[in-house]
C-alpha positions in Angstrom: -95.6 36.1 -4.2 -95.9 38.8 -6.8 -99.0 37.1 -8.2 -100.7 37.0 -4.8 -99.9 40.6 -4.1 -101.5 41.5 -7.5 -104.5 39.5 -6.6 -104.8 41.3 -3.2 -104.5 44.7 -5.0 -107.1 43.7 -7.6 -109.3 42.4 -4.7 -109.2 45.7 -2.9 -110.2 47.5 -6.1 -113.0 45.0 -6.6 -114.3 45.7 -3.1 -114.2 49.4 -3.7 -116.1 48.9 -7.0 -118.8 46.9 -5.3 -118.9 49.6 -2.6 -119.5 52.2 -5.3 -122.4 50.1 -6.5 -123.8 49.9 -2.9 -123.4 53.7 -2.5 -125.3 54.3 -5.7 -128.1 52.1 -4.5 -128.4 54.0 -1.2 -128.1 57.3 -3.0 -131.0 56.6 -5.4 -133.1 55.2 -2.6 -132.5 58.5 -0.7 -133.0 60.9 -3.6 -136.1 59.2 -5.0 -138.7 57.9 -2.5 -140.6 54.7 -3.0 -140.4 52.0 -5.5 -138.8 54.1 -8.3 -135.8 54.9 -6.2 -135.3 51.2 -5.3 -135.6 50.3 -9.0 -133.1 52.9 -10.2 -130.8 52.1 -7.3 -130.8 48.4 -8.2 -129.9 49.2 -11.8 -127.2 51.7 -10.7 -125.6 49.1 -8.5 -124.6 47.3 -11.7 -121.9 50.0 -12.2 -119.9 48.2 -9.5 -119.9 44.8 -11.2 -119.4 46.4 -14.6 -116.2 48.0 -13.3 -115.1 44.6 -11.9 -115.7 42.8 -15.1 -114.3 45.5 -17.5 -111.0 45.9 -15.6 -110.6 42.2 -14.7 -110.6 42.9 -11.0 -110.7 40.0 -8.6 -114.1 39.6 -7.0 -114.6 36.5 -4.8 -118.2 36.0 -5.8 -117.3 36.4 -9.5 -114.5 33.9 -9.3 -115.7 31.2 -7.0 -117.9 29.6 -9.7 -114.7 28.6 -11.6 -114.0 25.8 -9.1 -117.2 24.1 -10.3 -116.4 24.5 -14.0 -113.1 22.6 -14.1 -110.1 21.8 -12.1 -108.1 24.9 -11.2 -104.4 25.1 -10.3 -103.1 25.5 -6.8 -102.5 29.2 -7.1 -106.2 29.8 -7.8 -107.2 28.1 -4.5 -104.6 30.0 -2.6 -105.8 33.3 -4.1 -109.4 32.8 -3.1 -109.0 33.6 0.7 -106.6 36.5 -0.3 -109.3 37.7 -2.6 -112.2 37.7 -0.2 -110.1 39.4 2.6 -109.1 42.1 0.1 -112.7 42.5 -1.2 -114.0 42.9 2.4 -111.2 45.4 3.2 -112.0 47.5 0.2 -115.8 47.5 0.6 -115.7 48.1 4.4 -113.2 50.9 4.1 -115.3 52.7 1.6 -118.4 52.2 3.7 -116.6 53.5 6.8 -115.4 56.5 4.9 -119.0 57.2 3.8 -120.0 56.9 7.5 -117.6 59.7 8.5 -118.7 61.9 5.6 -122.5 61.4 5.9 -123.1 60.4 9.5 -124.8 63.7 10.3 -126.9 63.7 7.1 -130.3 62.1 6.3 -128.8 59.6 3.9 -127.2 57.9 6.9 -130.6 56.7 8.0 -131.0 54.9 4.7 -127.7 53.1 5.2 -128.7 52.0 8.7 -132.0 50.7 7.3 -130.3 48.7 4.6 -127.8 47.3 7.1 -130.2 46.5 9.9 -132.6 44.5 7.7 -129.7 42.1 7.1 -129.1 41.6 10.8 -132.4 40.1 11.9 -131.8 36.6 13.3 -134.6 36.1 15.8 -135.9 32.8 14.4 -134.9 29.8 12.3 -136.8 31.4 9.3 -134.5 34.4 9.5 -131.4 32.1 9.1 -133.1 30.2 6.3 -134.1 33.4 4.5 -130.5 34.6 4.7 -129.2 31.3 3.3 -131.7 31.3 0.4 -131.1 34.9 -0.5 -127.3 34.4 -0.4 -127.5 31.3 -2.5 -129.6 33.1 -5.1 -127.3 36.1 -5.1 -124.4 33.8 -5.8 -126.3 32.3 -8.8 -127.2 35.8 -10.1 -123.6 37.1 -9.9 -122.3 34.0 -11.6 -124.7 34.4 -14.5 -124.0 38.1 -14.7 -120.2 37.6 -14.9 -120.4 34.5 -17.1 -122.7 36.1 -19.7 -120.9 39.4 -19.7 -117.6 37.4 -20.4 -119.3 35.6 -23.3 -120.5 38.9 -24.9 -118.0 41.4 -23.3 -119.0 45.0 -24.2 -121.6 44.0 -26.7 -125.1 45.3 -25.8 -126.3 41.8 -25.0 -123.4 41.3 -22.5 -124.1 44.6 -20.8 -127.9 43.8 -20.7 -127.3 40.4 -18.9 -125.0 42.0 -16.4 -127.4 44.8 -15.6 -130.4 42.4 -15.5 -129.0 39.9 -13.1 -127.6 42.6 -10.8 -131.0 44.3 -10.8 -132.6 41.0 -10.0 -130.5 40.3 -6.9 -130.4 43.9 -5.6 -134.1 44.6 -6.1 -135.1 41.2 -4.7 -133.0 41.8 -1.5 -130.6 38.9 -2.2 -127.5 39.1 0.0 -124.0 39.7 -1.4 -121.2 39.2 1.2 -119.0 42.0 -0.2 -121.9 44.5 -0.7 -123.0 43.8 2.9 -119.5 44.7 4.1 -120.0 48.1 2.5 -123.4 48.5 4.1 -122.1 47.5 7.5 -119.3 50.0 7.2 -121.5 52.8 6.1 -123.9 52.1 9.0 -121.1 51.6 11.4 -122.6 48.3 12.5 -120.3 45.8 14.0 -121.8 43.2 16.3 -122.3 39.5 16.6 -125.1 39.4 14.0 -122.8 41.1 11.5 -120.4 38.2 11.6 -123.2 35.7 11.5 -124.5 37.4 8.4 -121.1 37.4 6.7 -120.4 33.7 7.4 -123.8 32.7 6.0 -123.4 35.0 3.0 -119.9 33.9 2.1 -120.9 30.2 2.3 -124.1 30.4 0.3 -122.8 32.9 -2.2 -120.2 30.2 -2.8 -122.8 27.5 -3.4 -125.0 29.5 -5.7 -122.9 29.2 -8.8 -123.3 25.4 -8.8 -126.7 25.8 -10.4 -125.4 28.2 -13.0 -122.6 25.8 -14.0 -125.1 22.9 -14.3 -127.3 25.1 -16.5 -124.5 25.9 -18.8 -123.4 22.3 -19.0 -127.0 21.2 -19.8 -127.2 23.9 -22.5 -123.9 22.8 -24.0 -125.1 19.1 -24.2 -128.4 20.1 -25.7 -126.7 22.1 -28.4 -124.4 19.2 -29.4 -125.2 17.6 -32.7 -126.8 14.2 -32.4 -125.5 11.2 -34.4 
């Protein structure tokens, strides 16, 4: 039980960390108009994942890839739902706090735009787009966390983490926990919110499969031939 309580606490902190990244993205988008603001905001978002990796926090999208790498023990599978609930709670709480602080300021409009663009489900293509963007986000997060773990705080590890976070944020890929922060900040709770989260959680979970296969292929290609 103590282990699960610790996982829940680390999960909340991970959700808060991702929320910090989401806030930095919105802040830069607000302060600097146009493409430059989006670029700098996408880079700044990496602060959230950097905190998660540096302090060994429990982020669902950073851990789910482990089930494809090798067989995990029972405790790991039990901790996954605890983790994602805690992540969502941390991210949404920070977002809702931002809503109360900034709801009468111009930055709130940016948060609404970021949230609303994720809630468009008027055709099959919208659903498909959300699936693809969530899948690719899962892959990017897996690669960012995996490569950072290989190099830790060395420059190359930090570069890979920032690079893959930049790719998924700038490209508009969808991260289930970041979306929880955006929805909280925009005070947006409706049917489309839950549809988005279900799709994002599912396809964020599938994305790491490609990353695991890439690493396995690389390991095999680097093995000495007889």
